[in-house]
C-alpha positions in Angstrom: 37.7 139.1 226.4 36.0 135.8 228.0 37.4 133.7 229.6 36.2 131.1 227.2 38.2 132.8 224.2 41.0 133.3 226.4 41.3 129.2 226.7 40.9 128.8 222.4 43.3 131.1 222.3 45.6 129.5 224.9 45.1 126.0 223.6 45.8 127.1 220.1 49.0 128.8 220.8 50.6 125.5 222.0 49.1 123.5 219.5 51.0 125.7 216.9 53.9 125.2 219.0 53.8 122.0 219.1 53.4 122.2 215.7 56.4 123.4 215.0 58.4 121.3 217.5 57.6 118.4 215.7 60.2 118.8 212.8 62.9 117.8 215.7 61.0 114.7 215.5 61.5 114.0 211.7 63.7 111.7 210.8 67.5 112.5 210.3 69.5 113.5 206.7 70.5 111.4 204.2 73.8 113.2 203.3 76.3 112.7 204.5 77.8 116.4 203.5 75.4 118.2 204.7 74.8 119.6 208.3 71.4 118.1 209.4 70.8 119.8 213.2 71.4 123.1 210.9 68.5 122.0 208.8 66.3 120.8 210.6 67.1 124.0 213.2 66.4 126.3 210.3 63.2 124.2 209.7 61.8 125.1 213.0 62.8 129.3 212.3 61.0 129.1 209.7 57.6 127.7 211.2 58.4 130.1 214.6 58.8 132.7 212.2 55.5 131.2 210.3 53.6 131.0 213.5 54.4 134.6 214.8 52.8 135.8 211.8 50.1 134.8 211.4 49.5 135.6 215.6 50.4 139.1 214.0 48.0 139.0 211.3 45.0 137.8 214.2 45.9 140.1 216.0 45.8 143.5 214.3 42.4 141.8 212.6 44.4 142.5 209.5 44.1 138.8 208.4 41.0 137.2 206.7 38.8 136.4 209.7 36.0 135.2 209.9 34.8 135.6 213.1 34.5 139.6 213.5 32.8 139.3 217.1 36.3 137.5 217.9 38.5 139.6 215.8 37.2 142.8 216.6 38.8 142.8 220.2 
């Protein structure tokens, strides 16, 4: 894999992780009975699992890859 592809993958990965971290910046939940931090943590976990699943699909090459030159490596 050339240097440009590595940089692109690194930027994509960083963007995905920043997207998952954005859950921390959401407004607090209004319900008094619900532990807001537990809900926010659960949201982050779901986002991280989704990112991990997408990356595994990309690495295995089983997803809908439109750039075969990039995905075949």
